[in-house]
C-alpha positions in Angstrom: 27.3 124.1 -126.6 26.5 120.5 -127.1 26.1 118.0 -124.2 29.5 116.3 -124.6 31.4 119.6 -124.8 29.5 120.9 -121.7 30.5 117.7 -119.8 34.1 118.1 -120.8 34.2 121.8 -119.9 32.8 121.2 -116.5 35.1 118.2 -115.8 38.2 120.3 -116.7 37.3 123.1 -114.3 34.5 125.1 -115.9 34.4 127.9 -118.4 34.0 130.6 -115.7 37.2 129.5 -114.1 39.1 129.3 -117.4 37.8 132.7 -118.6 39.0 134.3 -115.3 42.6 133.7 -116.5 44.6 135.4 -119.2 47.9 133.5 -119.1 49.5 130.4 -117.9 53.1 129.1 -117.4 54.1 125.5 -117.5 57.3 123.7 -116.8 57.8 120.7 -118.9 60.1 118.3 -120.8 59.3 117.3 -124.4 61.0 114.3 -125.9 60.3 111.5 -128.3 61.3 110.0 -131.6 60.1 112.8 -133.8 62.7 115.2 -132.5 65.5 112.7 -133.6 63.9 112.4 -137.0 63.9 116.2 -137.3 67.5 116.4 -136.1 66.5 118.4 -132.9 66.7 115.6 -130.3 67.0 117.7 -127.1 65.6 121.1 -128.2 62.6 121.0 -125.8 64.0 118.7 -123.1 63.5 121.3 -120.3 61.5 124.4 -121.1 59.1 126.9 -119.5 56.1 127.7 -121.7 54.2 130.9 -121.2 51.0 131.5 -123.2 48.0 133.7 -123.5 44.9 131.6 -122.8 42.6 133.7 -125.0 44.7 134.3 -128.1 47.5 132.5 -129.9 50.7 133.9 -128.2 53.3 131.5 -126.9 56.9 132.0 -125.6 59.3 129.2 -124.6 62.5 129.5 -122.7 65.3 128.7 -122.7 65.4 128.0 -126.4 68.7 126.7 -128.0 70.7 128.6 -125.4 70.2 129.8 -121.8 69.7 133.4 -122.8 67.4 132.8 -125.7 63.6 132.4 -126.1 61.1 131.7 -128.9 58.1 133.9 -129.5 55.0 132.8 -131.6 52.0 134.7 -132.8 49.9 133.9 -135.8 51.9 134.6 -138.9 55.2 135.1 -137.2 57.9 133.1 -135.4 60.9 134.7 -133.8 63.9 133.8 -131.6 65.1 136.5 -129.2 67.8 137.1 -126.6 67.5 138.3 -123.0 68.7 141.8 -124.0 65.6 142.2 -126.2 67.2 141.7 -129.6 65.6 139.5 -132.3 68.1 137.0 -133.5 66.0 135.2 -136.1 62.5 135.6 -137.4 60.1 134.2 -140.0 56.9 135.7 -141.3 54.2 133.3 -142.5 56.1 130.4 -140.9 53.6 127.8 -142.0 54.5 128.4 -145.6 58.1 127.3 -144.9 56.8 123.7 -144.5 55.7 123.4 -148.1 56.7 120.0 -149.5 57.7 118.6 -146.1 57.3 115.0 -145.1 57.8 113.3 -141.7 61.4 112.8 -142.6 62.3 116.4 -143.6 64.8 117.9 -141.2 63.8 121.1 -139.4 65.6 124.3 -138.5 65.1 126.0 -135.1 62.2 128.2 -136.3 60.4 125.1 -137.8 60.7 123.3 -134.5 59.6 126.3 -132.4 56.6 127.0 -134.7 55.3 123.4 -134.5 55.8 123.1 -130.7 54.2 126.5 -130.0 50.9 126.1 -131.9 50.7 122.5 -130.7 51.1 123.3 -127.1 48.7 126.2 -127.3 46.1 123.8 -128.6 46.8 121.1 -126.1 46.9 123.4 -123.0 43.7 125.2 -124.1 41.7 122.0 -124.7 38.7 121.7 -124.2 38.0 125.3 -123.5 39.3 126.2 -126.9 36.4 124.4 -128.4 34.1 127.3 -127.3 36.1 130.0 -129.1 34.6 132.0 -132.0 34.5 130.0 -135.3 35.2 126.6 -133.7 32.5 124.0 -134.6 31.9 120.8 -132.7 29.8 117.7 -133.4 29.5 114.5 -131.3 30.5 111.3 -133.2 29.7 107.6 -132.3 31.4 106.3 -129.2 34.8 104.5 -129.1 35.9 101.5 -127.0 39.4 101.6 -125.7 41.3 100.8 -122.5 38.3 99.0 -121.0 36.1 102.2 -121.3 33.7 103.7 -123.7 34.9 107.1 -124.8 32.6 109.8 -126.3 34.1 111.4 -129.3 33.9 115.1 -130.3 34.7 116.2 -133.9 36.2 119.7 -133.8 36.5 121.9 -136.9 38.8 124.9 -136.5 38.6 128.2 -138.4 41.5 129.4 -140.6 42.3 132.0 -138.0 43.6 129.4 -135.5 46.9 127.8 -136.3 46.8 124.1 -135.4 47.7 120.7 -136.7 44.7 120.3 -139.1 41.3 121.9 -139.6 39.4 118.7 -138.4 40.4 116.9 -135.2 38.7 114.4 -132.8 38.8 114.4 -129.0 37.9 111.4 -126.9 36.5 111.9 -123.4 36.1 109.3 -120.7 33.0 108.7 -118.5 34.4 111.4 -116.1 34.5 114.0 -118.9 38.2 114.2 -118.9 40.2 114.1 -122.2 41.6 110.6 -122.9 42.8 110.9 -126.5 43.2 113.6 -129.1 43.5 112.6 -132.8 44.7 114.8 -135.7 46.7 114.8 -138.9 49.7 117.1 -139.1 49.4 119.2 -142.2 53.0 120.5 -142.0 54.4 117.0 -141.9 52.6 115.7 -145.0 49.4 114.6 -143.2 51.2 112.3 -140.6 48.7 110.9 -138.1 48.8 111.6 -134.3 47.0 109.9 -131.5 47.7 112.0 -128.4 47.0 110.3 -125.1 46.4 112.5 -122.0 46.8 111.1 -118.5 47.9 111.8 -114.9 45.6 114.8 -114.3 46.4 117.3 -111.6 44.4 120.3 -110.4 46.2 123.6 -111.0 44.4 126.7 -109.8 41.1 124.9 -110.4 41.8 123.7 -113.9 42.4 120.0 -114.5 45.6 119.5 -116.6 47.0 116.2 -117.9 50.6 116.2 -116.8 51.5 113.3 -119.2 51.0 113.1 -122.9 52.1 110.4 -125.3 51.7 110.7 -129.0 51.6 107.8 -131.4 50.6 107.3 -135.1 47.3 105.6 -135.8 46.2 103.2 -138.6 43.4 103.4 -141.1 40.9 102.0 -138.5 41.9 104.5 -135.9 43.9 102.2 -133.8 47.1 103.3 -132.1 50.4 102.1 -133.6 52.4 101.3 -130.4 55.9 101.9 -131.9 57.5 104.3 -132.2 56.6 106.8 -129.5 56.6 110.0 -131.5 56.3 112.7 -128.7 56.4 112.5 -124.9 55.3 115.6 -122.9 55.8 115.5 -119.1 54.6 118.6 -117.2 56.1 119.3 -113.8 54.0 122.4 -112.8 51.4 124.8 -114.2 50.4 128.2 -112.9 47.5 130.4 -114.1 47.5 134.2 -114.0 44.7 136.7 -114.3 46.9 139.3 -115.9 47.8 139.1 -119.6 51.3 138.2 -120.6 53.8 141.1 -120.4 
């Protein structure tokens, strides 16, 4: 583990703490301009997200109706009902985005897939960067918001479903994540600068309860308008037992 990653891990609660948990639940509201473009403006306005902290498994409820939920695992996306029946499903959901641009409308399974893998990445950062196959490298520092942020380039293996193979995380002097950059492969390579703030301690893990996502230009500077995605987290709880 390099020096920057070690600093970040400790600042966010430490790897020992993180590895003691197998699941988390988070209450949140997800809004922003991208959902209007995708013709799904309120689909994630009030949701509870449950996820495995060690493997890519995410459930969101309610989803499109009070008695429905979405279920994501690598290679499969499904929508189920409270009686246990599967209402819709899609194997290899990533392939269904072939040819998509930012403007391409989404169906419910598209939206659930994007949100599921994205939230798993966000809520696992920076601990995710220690997982098998993930490679990290410190880059030159970055000046923003009156601070010098240290930058960590992260390269993900094919086994992890995420925005793009290469991403960059920016950490403040306190070691906490300030910004997370990526391109979104399933939206034709659209850029995302994801700003994390308003940290709270939940069960010993520091979690940013506010995230704001903007595009960035060729020089890496944030484009202030429009606000693409807004994530506001109300509560998070961690659990030692795996998801049921």
